[in-house]
N, C-alpha and C positions, 0 to 999 in steps of 0.2 A: 312765415313767409314775409320777407321784408320788402318794402318799396325801394326801388333803386333810383338814385338821382341821375338822370340821363342828360342833364343840361349841357355839360361840357362835351360829352360825346356827340351830341347832336350839333353843337356849334362847330366842332371839328369836321364832321361829315358834311355839313352845309358849305363849309369853306372849300372842301374838295369837290363838291358838286359844282360850285361856281367855276373852279379851275377847269373842270371837264365839260363845262357848258351844259350841265343837266339842271333842269328845273325840278325834277322828281327822281327819286332813287328808290328802287325796290330791294328789300332784303328778305328773301325766302328763308324757310327753316332748313331746307335740305342742303346736302353737300353735292359734290360733282357727280355722285352716283345715285341721287334721289333717295338717299337713305332716310328713313323715318327717325331712327336713332343715330346720332352722329358722334364723332370724336370731339373732345373739348376744343380742338383747334378750329373746328368748323361751326361752332355755336355763335355765328355772327349775329343772328337776330336777337338772341338772348343778350349778347354784349351791348347792342345798341339801345335796347329798350328795357332790359331787366326781366322780361317775362321768360321763364325757363321751361314752359310746357313743350311737348314734342311737336305740336302742330300750330302753325300761325305764320302770317306774313306781315312784315313791317313795311310801311310806305311813308317816305319822308319827302316833303316838299320844302321849299325855302322858307315857308312860314308855318306849316303844320306837320303833324306826325300822327299816323294811325296804325293800330295793331288789330289785325283781323284774326279771330280764332273761333273754334266751334264750341258747342255746348259743354263739352267735357271740361273746358278751361275758363268759362266765364268767371267763376268765383276766384280762381287763382289769379287770372290776369288783372282783375279789379284790385287785388291786393298788391300785386308786384309793380304795376305801372304807376309812374308819377303823373303829375298834372300836365306834363308836356304831351301826353298821348290821349288820343281818342280811341276808345275800344269799340270795334265793329263786331257785334255779336252775330256771327254768321248763322243763317238759318231762321233768324227771327224776322217777323213781318216788318216791311218798310226799312230794313237795314241793308244798305248796299253791300255787295261783295267787294273784296279788296280791288278786284279788277274794275268794277263799276266806279268805285271811289277814285281810283287812279285816273280813269278816263275823264271823270268830272273835273278833277284838278288840272288836267292837261289842256282844257279848253283855251283857245287862243294861240295854238301852235307851240305849246310848251313841250320840251324834249324830255323823254323818260329814259333813264338808264338802268341797266341791270347786268350783273355778272352773267355772261352767257353760258357759263358752265353749271350754274345752279338753278336753271329754269329749263323745262323741257321744250322741245321744238313746237309741239302742238299748243302748249300754253302760251308761248311767245307769240305765235301767229294769232291766236284768239285775242290776246291782249292788244296787239298792234291794231287789229281790226276795230276793237272797241275805242281805242284812242283816236283812230282816224274818223270814226263816226261822230265823235264828240268835238271834232275840229282841233284835235291835239297834233303835236308834231310827231317826230319819229320815235320808235322804240329802238334804242341803241344798245347793242350787246358789247360789253367791254371785257377785256382779258384780265385786268387788274381789279381786284375787289376793293372797293373804297373803305369798307368796314375793316378790312385787314390793315389798311393804312392807319386808320384811327386807332386800332388796337395796338399796333406797333410792337415793341419788344415784349409787351405783356402777353401777347398771344401765345398760347401753349404750342409746343413743337408737335409736329406730325408724328404719330405713333410708328414704331418700327418693330413690332412684335413678331416673333417667329411663327411661321406657317407649319402646320402639322398635317400628317396624313390621317384620314379617317379610314380605319380598317374595314375590309369588306364584310366582317361580321356585323358591323353597324350600318354600313351604307346599303348592303343588299344587292348592289349592282356595280360592276366595274365601270370606271369612267370611259374606257374604250367603247363599251356597249352604249353608253349615253351619247358619245360622239357619233356613233353609227346611226342611232335613232335620229339625232339632230340633222345629220346630213341627208337623211331621207326626207325630212321636212324641207330642207333647202332645195332638194331636187323637185319636190312638189311645187314649190314656189318659183322654180326656175331662177334661183337667186345666186348671185356671185359670192355671197357669204353673209355671215351675221356678225355684227359688232356688238359685244356684250359689255354693259357698263354697270349693271346691278350686282352688288357685291355678293349677295347670297346666291345668286344664280351661278356665278363663277365658282364659288366654294362648293356648291352642290354638284355642278357639272364635273369638276375634276376630283371630287372626293377629298377635298382639302378643307381645313378649318384654321382660323386665325384668332387674333385677339386685339385688333386695332380699334374696335368700337366697343365701349363698355356693354357687357351683357349679350352682345351679338358676336358669335364666333366666326367673324369674317375678316378679310384683310384687303387693304387697298390694292386694287388691280383692275385691269381691263382684259378682255379676251377677243380674239378674232378667229372665227371658224369658217373655213371655206370647204368646198368639196374635197380638197386634197391636203389641206394644212390645218393645224391647230396651234395657236399662239397664245401665251399668257403674258401680260405686261405687269410685272411685279418687281420691286427692288430685290436684287439678288441676295442682299444681306439677310433677307428674311428666310431664305431657303436653305435647309439643311441637306446634307448628302442623301438622307432618306427621302426627302421630297424630290430631289433631282432623279434619284433612282426610280421613284414611283412614276414620275412623268416620262422618264426614258427618252427614246427617240420620237415618241408619238407627239410630244408637245414642245414647241420652241419657246424658249424663255427670252423675253425682251425687257429692257428697263421700263418701269412705270411711266417715266416722263417721255418715252418715245412714241406713245400712242398717237398723238396728234400729227406728228410728222409722218408716221407710217400710214395713217388713215388718209392723209392728204395725198400721199403717193399712190395709194391703192385707188383712190377716187379718180385720179388722172389716168390710171392704167386700164380702167374698165373699157372693154371694147364697145364701140358705138356703131350705130347704123343711121342712115339718112332716112327721115320720113318726110313725106310731102303732104301739105295741107293747102290745096288750092295752088297759089303761086309761091307760097312760102315753103322753105325747106328747113329742117332742124335735125341736129345730131342728137340722138337719144341712146342711152345705154342698152346694149342687148340684154344684159343681165344686171340688175341693180343690186347694191348691197342692202341688206335689211338692218334696220335698227329698231329697238323697242320704242314704243311711245313714251317710255320713261327715260330715254336717252336725252342728253343735254342738247340744247340749241346749238352749242358750240360744235358738237360732233356732227350734227346735221349740216351746219353751214360749211364746215371744212370738207364735207363730201360733195358739196355743190348745191345744197338746199333740197327742198322737198321734191323737186322734179327729178332729182338724181338718185333718190333713195326710196325704199319702201318702208314706211313706218307702220308697225303692227304690234299687237300684243305679243310679248315674247313667248316663243314656243318653249323656251327653257322654263319659264315661270309656270306655264300650264303643266308641263311634265313633272316639275318638282312638287306641285300641289297634290298630285295623285301618288300617295305613298305606296311603296311595294310591300310585300308581306313581311320582310325583315323589319322595315321601318314601323309598320303597324304593330308588330309584336313588341318592338322596342318601346313604343308609346305605352302599350299596356303595362309592361314591366316597370318602366321608370315611374309611372303614375302610382303603382302599388308602393314602391319605396318612398316616393314623395308624399303619398297619403299617410304612410306610417310616420314620417317626419312631422307632418302637420298635426296629427293626433297627439304625438308626444309633446309638441309645442303647446297646443291648447290645454292639455292636461297640466303641464308645468305652469302655464300662465294663470290658470284658474287657482291653483294651489298658492302661488305667490301672492295674488291679489286678494283672494277671499280668505284663505286659511291663515296665511302668514301676515297679511296686511302690508306687504312690501310695496314701496313706492317705486314704480317703474315708469320710465317715459317711453314714448313710442319707438325711439331709436334703439334703446336698450333691449326692448322686446324683439325688434326686427333682427338685431345682431344675434340674439339667442336662437332664433329660428334658423338663421344661416348656419350657425354652429351645429345645430342638430342635423340639418340637411347634409352638411359636409362629411359626415361619417358614413354616409351610405355609398354603396358601390357605384362606380362610374360617374360620381359627381364631379363636375367641372367648375361650376360657379352659378351665380344667379342669372335669371333670364331677363330681369328688369329690376329697378329699384322697388323694394318692398313697400307697399302701401299699408303701413301700420297706423291706423287712425282711430281715435277715440271721440265719441260724442259728435260735436259739430264738425270736427275735421273729417268725419266719414262722409259728410255731404260734399266735400271737395273731391270730385270724381277721380282725378289723378293726383291726389295729395302726395307730397313727398316730405316726410319728416326729416329734419336735419339736426345734428347735434347742437345743442344750445338754442335751437329754434323749433321746439316741438312741445307737445303737451304730455303731462303725466296721465297715464291711463286711469280712467275713472271706472271702477268696477260696477258703478250704478248706472252706467251709460252704455249705449251701443258701442261695440268694437268691431271694426271692419278690417279684415286682413286680405289683401290681394297680393299674391306672391307667386313666384315661380323659379324654376331652376333649369340649368343646362346639364344634361347627362349625356354621356357618349351615345346612349341608345335612344335619346329623345329629349324633348323640351316640354316643360310643364308650366301651367298657368292656372291657378286655383284661387277662387275668392270664397271666403266664408265670413258671414256676419254673426257675431255672438253677443250674448248678454250674460254677465256674471251676477246680476242682481235680479230685480223685478222689472221687466219691461212694461211699457204702457200698452193699453189696448190698441192704440194706433200703430205702435211699432210692431206688435204681433200681427195685426191685420195686414199691414204693408208687407211684412216679411212673407206671410203666407200667400199673398197675391203674387209676389215675385216668384216664390217656389212653384206655384201653379204654372207660371209661365215657363220656368225651366223644364218642368215635366211635359208640358204641351209640346214644346219644340223637340225634345228628345224622343218622344213617342210617336211623332207624326210619321206616316207612310206616304210617299209621294212618287209620282212617275219620273223616270229619267227625263231630263230636260228642264226640270224645275230650277229656278234660280233663288238666290238668297233673299231677294226683295219679296218674293211671293210668300216666303215663310216667316217674315219678320213679325207680322201681326199676331202670329200664334203666341209669341212670348209676351206681347203687350196687351192682349185682349182683356185680361182680368183687371189690369190697372185701368184700362180705358173705360170699363164699365163704371168705375168710381171717379172718372174724370181726372185720372192720374197718368203719368208717363215718365220717361227718362230721356235725357238728351245725349245719348250715345248709341252706337250700334249694338245689335243683339249678339253678334258673333263675328270673329275674325279668324282667318286661317292661321294655323300654327305650323312652324317648321319642325323638321326632324333634326335635333341638335343644330338648329339654325335660328333665324329670327322668330321671336315669339309672335310677332305680327307678320303674317305672310299672305301676299296676294296670290292669285287675283280673286279668290273666292271669299265669301263672307255672308253674313246675314244682317241686313239693315236697309236703310232707305237710300244709301249712296247709289248713284247711277251706275258705277262700275260693277256693282253686284248683279246687274241685269245682263252683263256682257258674257258671263261664263256660268253655265249650269253646274249645279253640284253633281259630283261623280263619286262612285264607289272609290274609296281610298282617300278622299278628302278628310282632313282633320281640322275641326273648327271649335271655337268656344261657344258656349251657351250661357249668356250672362246678362239677363235682365236686371233691373235695379229700380230703386226709388230713393229720391233725395229731397230733404227739406233743408234749405240753406239756413245755417245758424242753429240747427237742431240735431239732426241725425241723417245718416245715409245707410242704405241697405243694398247689397248686391250679392248674388249667389252665382258662382261660375263653375260649370263642369266642362271638361273637354270631351267632345263626342266625335265619333268617326263614322262617316257615311259608308254604308254597305248595302249590297243587294238583299232583299227580303222576299220570302215566299208569300204570295197573296192567293186568295181563293180564285180570283179571276185575273186576267192579264189583258186589260183593255188596250187596244192598239198594238198588241203583240210587242210591247216594250217592257224593259225591266222596271221594277219598282224598288225604291230605296227607302231605307230607314237609318237609324243611328244606333251606335253602340257607345255607352259611356265608358270612360277609362279612369276618371277621377275617383279616388277612393277615400273620401273624407266625410264624416257624418254631417248631417244638417243640424242646426241648433234646436234642440227640443223645446227650450224655454220660449223660443220665438214663434213656434208653430201653433196656430189657432185652428184646432181640428174642425170646428164648425164650418170652415170655409172650404174644406177638402171633400171631394167626392169619394165614394168607395173605391173607385179605380185608382185615384191618386193616393189614397191610403195604402192600397196594395202595392203600388209602385214604390212608395217610400219605405215600406217595411221590407220589401224584397231588396231594395237598394242597400239598406242598412245590414241585412243579413250578408250580402256580398262584401260590403266593406269590412265587416267583422271577420269573416272567413279568410279574406285575402291579406289582412294586415296583422291579425292577432299573433302570428308566429314571431313577430319582431318584439313582442312584449311578454308572452307567456313564460313564467318562471324567471324573468329577469327585470321586469319593470311593472311593479304592482300598481303604481299610481296611474300610469297610462292605461293599463289593462282595465282597471275599474272605471275610468272615464269612458273608455271605448265601449265597454259593455253597457254602461248607463245610457250613453247617447245613441246606441243602436237598438235599444229595446223597442219592440213593436208598439205602435199606438193603436 
């Protein structure tokens, strides 16, 4: 990871800030659709400061510059930022949030600018209030992004990849039925319609997939659904005759760029009624349009602001997070194939490093894994950049090896591999930590404590209505007893041939995980870890699916839930210290390994002796 010299870029940005009468300018990570992972053309924060992690906000004043990010990226940001930048380590005691830091810098009536399409309406309002309390000036939303102007001709072009239809054998539900369900929600809310800006929600709703954002099968689009109409805003050049035939007369197709003009017109056309409050009268909409709390400030403003719209958690996001039976079975099947690919990869890697003494760097190894995955049925591509990390690099939570800027894998050190793939029938995300030599006692202990956390979360039984925050300590408890912890969430939602990180559910300390209870059909990751900067990192990740379970009693007459694992990859025997495992945990581990062997051995029996031997060895009972 190289440090980027940001001096010239900051100088150009500050010149533009003065021209636009801004004292402070905010550069979020997200695009106009609040995507976590973005197209290269939208990597504005990375361009201005050099930090390439997926989460973080840059704030630039006429004299200072700060980058705020969370614990996953402290290590990475410290390496990539140059001396122009102050690193705000979010979540640490006495470290201000980027909003607080912005407000502090705005004292004395200073004006703050931001591209109104890349910040949500709720976030903009909260920030404006903080600025006001500190005696700052206005928060001004602008249509032209200043970083784009700095970037100039070097900015990558916007992707224009083809949109594809996802067959019903993989989606499990026709999009017409999804529209019908959504319209029932609109009627419950007495809403004029829903304006959709989240790309994965549009792809899921219409059973379409794209390739505009690396690793995420989505396409640039908006959608508007009313009680009687459905419209998708997407460049027509992306749509094949098959897509047009799929949408039929049910969905109107409009140009991507037409969304703001159409929304403005729709906002003006909403019927109003007069309300009286004392001596004052006001015209208010009879039925408001709904927008997600993730929609941009620009969309909210063009509809008339918060008084003219209903902002809420997207009903599409909630529905998408509860997989149907077809999607759940697809997740089971794609994880068996993916597990076979990982076992083949680990067996190959061990032979290359230990037996042959081959010198392999982290990228070469990751490329081999992708090659192995690609031969399996329904493979589309990777679901994120493979984290192939050796030794101290494994302590960088979201490490990204790059050709010419990575390490040679050391067979005498920890090797952490966090990887996943997109298949037509599901999305995978698996982390395994291995050692090809002799691990230290500390490494074995830390690994086993992390494994205990994986088992604890997966085997918990809990009442319906429980949220992810309530379950988070289950995975951390064994580390906590040793005074250890990790600076990332325990689990995130996973899409079905969609985004590998999917809201609104998850397991962790984030406030949003309290908003939605876990439900049968949710698919999440289970991934505690432990990291020692400059030394090693450990993470184990299984994908688990929430389902109803039978219990002896049924307190409160409510359903009880548990989890089913779908990841089929052995744990690393060398790193397990049995003295820290209870009899129940040993039983779980042995049963898990029996299942892994039974479900994946058919890929190797009689055709791949190397992987078969490795798999049998790693799945032997302890």
